[in-house]
GUPA-639052 format. One line per field, with one value per residue (C-alpha): x, y, z; residue number from 1; residue in one letter; chain. Coordinates in nm, 4 decimals. Layout:
<pts>
x	[X:...]
y	[Y:...]
z	[Z:...]
resi	[NUM:...]
resn	[A:...]
chain	[A:...]
</pts>
This chain:
<pts>
x	[-4.6020:-4.4519:-4.4363:-4.1029:-4.2080:-4.1587:-4.2084:-3.9393:-4.0968:-4.2327:-3.9590:-4.0912:-3.8485:-3.9145:-3.7384:-3.5893:-3.2314:-3.0088:-2.6497:-2.4715:-2.3168:-1.9412:-1.9225:-2.0780:-1.9207:-2.1275:-2.2700:-2.0410:-1.7985:-2.0282:-2.2079:-1.9627:-2.0849:-2.4531:-2.7442:-2.8096:-3.1664:-3.2357:-3.1488:-3.4324:-3.2103:-2.8621:-2.7082:-2.4296:-2.1061:-2.1232:-2.1265:-2.0233:-2.0692:-1.7005:-1.4508:-1.2853:-0.9606:-1.0431:-0.7992:-0.4269:-0.3590:-0.3706:-0.7618:-0.8837:-0.7732:-0.9164:-1.0304:-1.2020:-1.5216:-1.5131:-1.3176:-1.2199:-1.2193:-1.1408:-1.1935:-1.3043:-1.5747:-1.3343:-1.5596:-1.5554:-1.8243:-2.1891:-2.1455:-1.9215:-2.1564:-2.4678:-2.2648:-2.0933:-2.2627:-2.6216:-2.6291:-2.4891:-2.7455:-3.0335:-3.0057:-3.1221:-3.4655:-3.3536:-3.3991:-3.0867:-3.0679:-2.7739:-2.5977:-2.5148:-2.2861:-2.1885:-1.9733:-2.2729:-2.6502:-2.5786:-2.3855:-2.6917:-2.9423:-2.7366:-2.6790:-3.0570:-3.1404:-2.8966:-2.9740:-3.3558:-3.3229:-3.1154:-3.3026:-3.2584:-3.2431:-3.5059:-3.4264:-3.1839:-3.0023:-2.8667:-2.5482:-2.5204:-2.3394:-1.9949:-1.7362:-1.4215:-1.4352:-1.3302:-1.6231:-1.9931:-2.0561:-2.1006:-2.0956:-2.4330:-2.5593:-2.4737:-2.6996:-3.0818:-3.0995:-2.8186:-2.9502:-3.3189:-3.1843:-2.9935:-3.3080:-3.5319:-3.2966:-3.2880:-3.6734:-3.7110:-3.5206:-3.6406:-3.9591:-3.7740:-3.8058:-3.5585:-3.3745:-3.1858:-2.8762:-2.8196:-2.4983:-2.5060:-2.2307:-2.4858:-2.6614:-3.0064:-3.0651:-3.4469:-3.4343:-3.2482:-3.4773:-3.7856:-3.6208:-3.5509:-3.8916:-4.0453:-3.8063:-3.9399:-3.7579:-3.9593:-3.7397:-3.4322:-3.1144:-2.9919:-2.6996:-2.3705:-2.0464:-1.9356:-1.6212:-1.3085:-0.9347:-0.6396:-0.2873:0.0156:0.2004:0.5368:0.5334:0.3350:0.1246:-0.2276:-0.2659:-0.5209:-0.3800:-0.6762:-0.6241:-1.0017:-1.2344:-1.5759:-1.6192:-1.8376:-1.9070:-2.0540:-1.9041:-2.1496:-2.4725:-2.6082:-2.5821:-2.7600:-3.0398:-3.0967:-3.1182:-3.3433:-3.5608:-3.5859:-3.6212:-3.8728:-4.1082:-4.0695:-4.0930:-4.3443:-4.1156:-3.9786:-3.6254:-3.3555:-3.1430:-2.7832:-2.4640:-2.3057:-2.5425:-2.3603:-2.6296:-3.0029:-3.0488:-2.8954:-3.1142:-3.4183:-3.3235:-3.3119:-3.6577:-3.8093:-3.6608:-3.8665:-3.6622:-3.8698:-3.5491:-3.1890:-2.8547:-2.5600:-2.2263:-1.8994:-2.0148:-1.9848:-1.5942:-1.5824:-1.8358:-1.9260:-2.2450:-2.3396:-2.6631:-2.7824:-2.7328:-2.9185:-3.2070:-3.2323:-3.2020:-3.4798:-3.6974:-3.6149:-3.7062:-4.0388:-4.1155:-4.0099:-4.2353:-4.5110:-4.4881:-4.6573:-4.5715:-4.2259:-4.3980:-4.5669:-4.2152:-4.1474:-4.1347:-4.2984:-4.0534:-4.2592:-4.5899:-4.5380:-4.6634:-4.5005:-4.4949:-4.4650]
y	[-3.2112:-3.0721:-3.1722:-3.1782:-3.3866:-3.2484:-3.3530:-3.2728:-3.3360:-3.6842:-3.7712:-3.7866:-3.6805:-3.7097:-3.3714:-3.1382:-3.1800:-3.3597:-3.3632:-3.1819:-3.4130:-3.4567:-3.3629:-3.6846:-3.9481:-4.2482:-4.2471:-4.4863:-4.1940:-4.0219:-4.3062:-4.3124:-3.9375:-3.9327:-4.1617:-4.1672:-4.2742:-3.9178:-3.7520:-3.6489:-3.7982:-3.8924:-3.7322:-3.9448:-3.8470:-3.7512:-4.0962:-4.1269:-4.4071:-4.5128:-4.4684:-4.1306:-4.0488:-3.6680:-3.3723:-3.3166:-3.2243:-2.9792:-3.0145:-2.8099:-2.4886:-2.2616:-1.9096:-1.6494:-1.7845:-2.0900:-2.3364:-2.3864:-2.7411:-2.9124:-3.2759:-3.3500:-3.5918:-3.8759:-4.1862:-4.5494:-4.5600:-4.6502:-5.0220:-5.0213:-4.8117:-5.0230:-5.3350:-5.2070:-4.8760:-4.9440:-5.2644:-5.0629:-4.7621:-4.9990:-5.0842:-4.7172:-4.5885:-4.2768:-4.2155:-4.2244:-3.9575:-4.0213:-3.7346:-3.8320:-3.6563:-3.7453:-3.6370:-3.6827:-3.7327:-4.1148:-4.1179:-3.9521:-4.1933:-4.4892:-4.3688:-4.3142:-4.6669:-4.8483:-4.6558:-4.6858:-5.0568:-5.0736:-5.1220:-4.8580:-4.5433:-4.2855:-4.0064:-3.8674:-3.5485:-3.4423:-3.2657:-3.0128:-2.7608:-2.8873:-2.6115:-2.8057:-3.0848:-3.0537:-3.2287:-3.2133:-3.0347:-2.6745:-2.6961:-2.8385:-2.6103:-2.2610:-2.3250:-2.3437:-2.5640:-2.7972:-2.8112:-2.8934:-3.1695:-3.3354:-3.3079:-3.4461:-3.7381:-3.8414:-3.7972:-4.0252:-4.2985:-4.2913:-4.2701:-4.1696:-3.8118:-3.6000:-3.3104:-3.0551:-2.9311:-2.5872:-2.3600:-1.9954:-1.9308:-1.8185:-1.4703:-1.5707:-1.8812:-1.8322:-1.9032:-2.2221:-2.3209:-2.2629:-2.4648:-2.7692:-2.7479:-2.7793:-3.0717:-3.2811:-3.1899:-3.2595:-3.0359:-2.7916:-2.8088:-2.4478:-2.3655:-2.5395:-2.3617:-2.0455:-2.0591:-1.9180:-1.9347:-1.8574:-1.7634:-1.8164:-1.4813:-1.6521:-1.9106:-1.6713:-1.9714:-2.0675:-2.3036:-2.5556:-2.8258:-2.7496:-2.3617:-2.3038:-2.4676:-2.4339:-2.1963:-2.3034:-2.2102:-1.9102:-1.6731:-1.7793:-1.7967:-1.4352:-1.5526:-1.8803:-1.6990:-1.4439:-1.7299:-1.9419:-1.6352:-1.5538:-1.9010:-2.0097:-1.7215:-1.7893:-2.1534:-2.3927:-2.6593:-2.7390:-2.6313:-2.8002:-2.5046:-2.5115:-2.2875:-2.2089:-2.3583:-2.3923:-2.3315:-2.3941:-2.0185:-2.0416:-2.3462:-2.1408:-1.8537:-2.0663:-2.2128:-1.8695:-1.7820:-2.0581:-2.3776:-2.6948:-2.8647:-2.8103:-2.9637:-2.9156:-2.9419:-2.7619:-2.7704:-3.1369:-3.0925:-2.8779:-3.0390:-3.3936:-3.3571:-3.0265:-3.1984:-3.3041:-2.9802:-2.7994:-3.0301:-3.0039:-2.6131:-2.6172:-2.8140:-2.5471:-2.2677:-2.4252:-2.4860:-2.1360:-1.9725:-2.2336:-2.3281:-2.6667:-2.7576:-2.6846:-2.6215:-2.3088:-2.1549:-2.2345:-1.9048:-1.7262:-1.4297:-1.3387:-1.4661:-1.7662:-2.1119:-2.4497:-2.5948:-2.9552]
z	[10.7560:10.4515:10.0927:9.9187:9.6226:9.2720:8.9233:8.6831:8.3369:8.4280:8.6623:9.0219:9.2876:9.6586:9.7091:9.4656:9.5632:9.3035:9.2062:8.9018:8.6606:8.6839:9.0604:9.2083:9.0119:8.9760:9.3292:9.5266:9.5793:9.8167:9.9831:10.2866:10.3454:10.2833:10.2472:9.8772:9.9483:10.0779:9.7412:9.5085:9.2285:9.1362:8.8173:8.7220:8.5444:8.1779:7.9600:7.6171:7.3719:7.3831:7.6864:7.6908:7.8489:7.8860:7.8335:7.9121:8.2643:8.4557:8.4395:8.7517:8.8800:9.1497:9.0930:9.3004:9.4180:9.1937:8.9852:8.6188:8.4880:8.1621:8.2411:7.8690:7.9808:8.1041:8.1464:8.0897:7.8227:7.8307:7.8273:8.1200:8.3151:8.2234:8.3395:8.6498:8.7505:8.7353:8.9338:9.2365:9.1919:9.1531:9.5288:9.6050:9.6092:9.4286:9.0583:8.8345:8.5775:8.3035:8.1417:7.7773:7.5491:7.1921:6.8954:6.6514:6.6157:6.5684:6.9021:7.0919:6.9305:7.0051:7.3901:7.4147:7.2802:7.5109:7.8263:7.7682:7.7480:8.0836:8.3961:8.6357:8.4277:8.5238:8.2831:8.0487:8.0817:7.7379:7.7440:7.4512:7.6544:7.7801:7.6964:7.6929:7.4339:7.0817:6.9262:7.0155:7.3365:7.3330:6.9408:6.9400:7.2298:7.0665:6.7757:6.7989:6.5089:6.6112:6.9657:6.8573:6.6191:6.9141:7.1310:6.8416:6.7849:7.1396:7.1768:6.8762:7.0524:7.4090:7.6042:7.9175:8.0636:7.8590:8.0077:7.7869:7.9588:7.8019:7.7607:7.8882:7.6423:7.3931:7.2889:7.3497:7.5783:7.5662:7.1922:7.2287:7.5283:7.3102:7.0260:7.2385:7.4080:7.0443:6.9640:7.2532:7.5736:7.8905:8.1177:8.1076:8.2910:8.3643:8.3535:8.2408:8.3099:8.1775:7.9505:8.1120:8.1462:8.3727:8.2842:8.5052:8.5091:8.6065:8.3196:8.1041:7.9735:8.0360:8.3397:8.2048:7.9762:7.7518:7.7764:7.8507:8.0665:8.2425:8.5283:8.8073:9.1688:9.3431:9.0803:8.8286:9.0440:8.9606:8.5936:8.6501:8.8607:8.5734:8.3071:8.5246:8.5736:8.1972:8.0788:8.3287:8.2589:7.8688:7.8301:7.9725:8.0887:8.4408:8.5201:8.6964:8.8389:8.9089:8.8994:9.2384:9.4821:9.8089:10.0631:10.1245:10.0706:9.7378:9.6429:9.7558:9.5404:9.2430:9.3188:9.3733:9.0338:8.8629:8.9223:9.0118:9.1292:9.1841:9.1327:9.3615:9.1992:9.2990:9.6683:9.6629:9.6366:9.9335:10.1573:10.0627:10.2837:10.0876:9.9442:10.2835:10.4278:10.1539:10.1767:10.5655:10.5083:10.2544:10.5113:10.8056:10.5768:10.4840:10.8356:10.9443:10.6822:10.7178:10.3471:10.3248:9.9540:9.7959:9.4674:9.6392:9.5930:9.2426:9.0463:9.3584:9.3166:9.0044:9.0989:8.8729:8.9286:8.9076:8.5409:8.6649]
resi	[1:2:3:4:5:6:7:8:9:10:11:12:13:14:15:16:17:18:19:20:21:22:23:24:25:26:27:28:29:30:31:32:33:34:35:36:37:38:39:40:41:42:43:44:45:46:47:48:49:50:51:52:53:54:55:56:57:58:59:60:61:62:63:64:65:66:67:68:69:70:71:72:73:74:75:76:77:78:79:80:81:82:83:84:85:86:87:88:89:90:91:92:93:94:95:96:97:98:99:100:101:102:103:104:105:106:107:108:109:110:111:112:113:114:115:116:117:118:119:120:121:122:123:124:125:126:127:128:129:130:131:132:133:134:135:136:137:138:139:140:141:142:143:144:145:146:147:148:149:150:151:152:153:154:155:156:157:158:159:160:161:162:163:164:165:166:167:168:169:170:171:172:173:174:175:176:177:178:179:180:181:182:183:184:185:186:187:188:189:190:191:192:193:194:195:196:197:198:199:200:201:202:203:204:205:206:207:208:209:210:211:212:213:214:215:216:217:218:219:220:221:222:223:224:225:226:227:228:229:230:231:232:233:234:235:236:237:238:239:240:241:242:243:244:245:246:247:248:249:250:251:252:253:254:255:256:257:258:259:260:261:262:263:264:265:266:267:268:269:270:271:272:273:274:275:276:277:278:279:280:281:282:283:284:285:286:287:288:289:290:291:292:293:294:295:296:297:298:299:300:301:302:303:304:305:306:307:308]
resn	[M:I:N:L:A:V:N:L:G:G:L:K:M:K:N:P:V:T:T:A:S:G:T:F:G:F:G:P:E:Y:A:P:Y:I:D:L:N:R:L:G:A:I:V:V:K:G:T:T:L:E:P:R:K:G:N:P:T:P:R:I:V:E:T:P:A:G:I:L:N:C:I:G:L:Q:N:P:G:V:D:Y:F:I:E:H:G:L:P:Y:L:R:D:Y:A:T:P:V:I:V:N:I:A:G:N:S:L:E:D:Y:A:E:L:A:R:R:L:S:A:A:A:G:V:A:A:L:E:V:N:I:S:C:P:N:V:K:Q:G:G:M:V:F:G:T:S:C:A:M:A:S:D:V:I:R:T:V:R:D:N:T:K:L:P:L:I:A:K:L:S:P:N:V:T:D:I:V:E:I:A:E:G:V:A:A:A:G:A:D:A:L:A:L:I:N:T:L:L:G:M:K:I:D:I:Y:S:R:K:P:V:L:G:N:V:M:G:G:L:S:G:P:A:I:R:P:V:A:I:R:I:V:W:Q:V:A:R:A:V:N:L:P:V:L:G:M:G:G:I:M:T:A:E:D:A:I:E:F:I:L:A:G:A:T:A:V:A:V:G:T:A:N:F:I:N:P:R:A:T:M:D:I:L:E:G:I:E:S:Y:M:E:K:F:A:V:K:D:I:N:E:L:V:G:A:A:Y:G:G:V:S:T:C]
chain	[A:A:A:A:A:A:A:A:A:A:A:A:A:A:A:A:A:A:A:A:A:A:A:A:A:A:A:A:A:A:A:A:A:A:A:A:A:A:A:A:A:A:A:A:A:A:A:A:A:A:A:A:A:A:A:A:A:A:A:A:A:A:A:A:A:A:A:A:A:A:A:A:A:A:A:A:A:A:A:A:A:A:A:A:A:A:A:A:A:A:A:A:A:A:A:A:A:A:A:A:A:A:A:A:A:A:A:A:A:A:A:A:A:A:A:A:A:A:A:A:A:A:A:A:A:A:A:A:A:A:A:A:A:A:A:A:A:A:A:A:A:A:A:A:A:A:A:A:A:A:A:A:A:A:A:A:A:A:A:A:A:A:A:A:A:A:A:A:A:A:A:A:A:A:A:A:A:A:A:A:A:A:A:A:A:A:A:A:A:A:A:A:A:A:A:A:A:A:A:A:A:A:A:A:A:A:A:A:A:A:A:A:A:A:A:A:A:A:A:A:A:A:A:A:A:A:A:A:A:A:A:A:A:A:A:A:A:A:A:A:A:A:A:A:A:A:A:A:A:A:A:A:A:A:A:A:A:A:A:A:A:A:A:A:A:A:A:A:A:A:A:A:A:A:A:A:A:A:A:A:A:A:A:A:A:A:A:A:A:A:A:A:A:A:A:A:A:A:A:A:A:A:A:A:A:A:A:A]
</pts>
């Protein structure tokens, strides 16, 4: 018998494997391929107060060992999600984490209030790190003061577990992590995408409609591991690690660096069963090395202990 259960800042998960926002839709898209009940949690697509059409196309382009995207938080808005998305997800015994994004503090406050009153929401992931929107997004996440203001605002408007999703596109992410921890975050999501771009050498123009976009996939994994390692050692909050997790070995590396749980993102586009393959691989690793509790591995690379 092995224990896979983790506690991510008050959010109890049956195992440490969840999905990265924006790569798993709202759940039904992947139900034909996996049993959603087996996931530790489901993180749904970024949700805003009003519907968003997103950025102009093209919005996704492949790069070596990854993809660039500039979707621009296209979504039907929070009211539509509450009315049409949540009833479906409530049929599953899997916690639902809603990723929220806003243009202002008032947006975040209202999102927190509406989702806190909706049955079936287990936690909020506060997106202050999206690199491809003109308002809000990374603008909030690159300033320690602004990031803290957003988290404090959400904290004042919800009792749900609050996960701050941070941007790697900063000078000192530890400082920002410490700021949002002091402002009331219960956990940290590390990392969002790195800002990048691609130019078509024949047209001599940027490929993406938004010019720049967020780089994800295996190319960013070493950066993500480094950041998880740095932040987990400096800030006493559990970490949701993400960034190029394609295999169970990748997930275990994040856990050893200090992540309590992991989110699978780009891998879902390549293999819709990636989350299940990774979960089963973690189980096999634990059985092979006689690890009885997944929490024994959290931060084990530096002799750390789980912060859950």
